[in-house]
FIDOTI-154832 format. One record per residue: residue in three letters; y, x, z of N, C-alpha, C, CB in turn. Coordinates in steps of 0.2 Angstrom, whole numbers, plus 5000, padded with zeros to 4 digits. Glycine has a CB too. Example, Ala and Ser with C-alpha at 12.3 -4.5 7.8 and 13.67 -1.06 7.14 Angstrom:
REM residues 2
Ala497250665039497850625039498450665039497850575045;Ser498950645035499550685036500050645039499750705029;
END
This chain:
REM residues 117
Met551854665559552154715555552854725556552054695547;Gln553154775556553854785556554054855553554154785564;Gly554754865552554954925549555054915541554454985550;Lys555254975538555254975531554554985528555755025528;Val554354935525553654935522553754925514553254875525;Thr553354965511553354965503552554955501553655025500;Ile552454895498551754885495551854865488551354835499;Thr551954915484552054895476551654945472552754895475;Gly551654935466551354985461550654985461551655055463;Asn550254935464549554935464549254885458549254915471;Tyr548754905455548454865450547754865451548654895443;Cys547454805448546754795448546554825442546554725449;Gly545854825440545554865435545854835428544854855435;Asn546154785428546354755421547154755420546154685420;Asp547454805423548154815422548654755425548354825415;Met548354715429548754665432548954685439548354595433;Thr549554675441549854695447549454655453550554675448;Asp549254695458548854675463548954715469548054675462;Asn549454695473549654725479549354705486550454725480;Phe549754675490549454655497549154585495550054635502;Tyr548454585496548054525494547854485501547454545490;Lys548154425501548054375507547454325505548654335509;Ala546854345507546254305504546154235508545654345505;Lys546354225514546154165517546854135520545754175523;Asp546854065520547454035523547654055530547253955523;Glu547154065534547254075541547554145542546654065545;Cys547454185537547754255538548454265536547254305533;Val548854285540549554285538549854355541550054235542;Ile550454375539550754435541551154425547551154475536;Asn550954445553551254435559551854485560550754445565;Ile552454455559553054495560553254505567553654465555;Ile553354565569553554585576554154625576552954625579;Gly554554625571555154655571555454655564555154735573;Ser556054685563556354675556555954715551557054705557;Leu555954685545555654715539556254735534555154665536;Lys556854745537557454765533557254815527557954785537;Asn557454805521557354855515556654855513557654915517;Ser556254815515555554815513555454785506555054775518;Asn554854805503554754775496553954765496554954825491;Ile553754705497553054695498552754645493552854665505;Gly552354665488552054625483551454585486551854665477;Ile551454525485550954475487550554445482551354415492;Ser549854445483549454405479548954365483548954455475;Met548854305481548454255485548054205480548954205489;Pro547454185482547054145477547354075477546354145480;Lys547754055481548153985481548753995485547653935483;Thr549153945484549853945488549753935495550253885485;Gly550253955499550153955506550653995510549453965508;Tyr550653995516551154035520550954105520551154005528;Ile551454155520551354225520551354255527551754255515;Thr551854225531552054255537551954215543552754275537;Asn552054245549552054215556552654245559551454205560;Gly553254215561553754245564554354265560553554305568;Tyr554354245554554854265549555554255551554754235542;Thr555754195553556454175555556654205561556554105555;Thr556154225566556354255572556754315571555654265576;Tyr556554355566556854425564557254425558556254475564;His557254365554557654375548558054305547557154375542;Gly558054265552558454205551558354165544559254225551;Lys558854155541558854115534558854165528559454065534;Leu558754225529558654275524558154255519558554345527;Asp558354245513557854225507557254275507558254225500;Pro556654255508556054295508555954335502555454255509;Lys556354315496556254355490556654425491556554315485;Glu557054435496557354495498556854545500557854485503;Leu556254525503555754565506555054565502555654555513;Phe554954505500554254495497554354475489553854435500;Ser553854495485553854475478553154455476554054535474;Ala553154405472552454375470552254415464552554305467;Asp551554445465551254485460551154445453550554505462;Arg551054375454550954335448551654295447550354295449;Ser552154325446552854295446552854245440553354345446;Glu552454245435552454195430552254135432551954225424;Ile551854125438551554065440551654045447550754065439;Thr551954095451552154085458552854105460551554115463;Lys553054085465553754105468553654105476554254055465;Ile554154145478554154155485554754115488554354235488;Asn554654075493555254035496555154035504555253965493;Leu555654005507555653995514555453915515556354005517;Glu554853905519554653845520554453835528554053815515;Ala554653795531554553785538554653845542553753755539;Glu555153885541555353945544554954005543555353935551;Glu554553995538554054055536554154075529553354035538;Ala553954135527553954155520553254115517553854235519;His553354095511552854045508552754065501553053975509;Leu552154065498552054075491551954005488551454125490;Ala552353985483552253915480552153925473552953875481;Ser551853875470551753875462552453865459551253815461;Ser552453895453553053885449552853845442553453945448;Ile552253825442552053795436552053715437551253815435;Pro552453685432552453615433551753585432552853585427;Glu551653525435551053495436550653475429551053425440;Asn551053475424550753455417550553515413551253415413;Glu550653575416550453645413549953675417551053685413;Thr549553725413549053765416549153835414548353735413;Tyr548853875417548853945416548153975414549253985421;Tyr548154035411547554065409547654135408547154035403;Ile547154175408547154245407546854265400546854295413;Glu547354295396547054315389546854385389547654295384;Arg546354405387546054475387546054495379545354475390;Ser546254555378546254585372546054655372546854565368;Trp545854685367545754755367546354795364545154775362;Asp546554845368547154885367546854955364547554905373;Asn546954965357546655025354546955085356546755015346;Tyr547655085358548055145360547755165367548755125360;Lys547655115372547455135378546655145379547655085383;Gly546355115374545655115374545255075379545355185374;Lys545555015381545354975386545554895385545554995393;Val545254855389545454785389546054775393544854745392;Val546554735390547154715393547154645395547754735389;Ser547354625401547454555403548154535403547054545410;Thr548254475400548954445400548954375403549254445393;Leu549354365408549354295411549854255406549654295418;Lys549554195404549954145400549954075403549654145393;Val550454045401550553975404550653925398551153965408;Thr550253875397550353825392550453755394549653825388;Pro550853715390550953645392550353605390551553625388;
END
């Protein structure tokens, strides 16, 4: 991937942000050039590496300048081992859950991600 890439504004059926979904550990975004001015939302089932070749084209640029975590309440983007990485932002003694409720105004179920101690 290279160039100005925008992957944002996508939602799954329950109003939760769901942009680029990286389903498997071995699947990464191969960077073959600059991603300057990109905005790429990332969802993953668990923490792990997002890219291959990140520092080759971006040096020590904070990956948060190009990538954002779709579940920012529970995950964060960082630079680890010279690659963009999705890490947990939940302390080990906390858990998260999805609370679902009915929205009478919208006429549908709404999902809210929550964190509890």
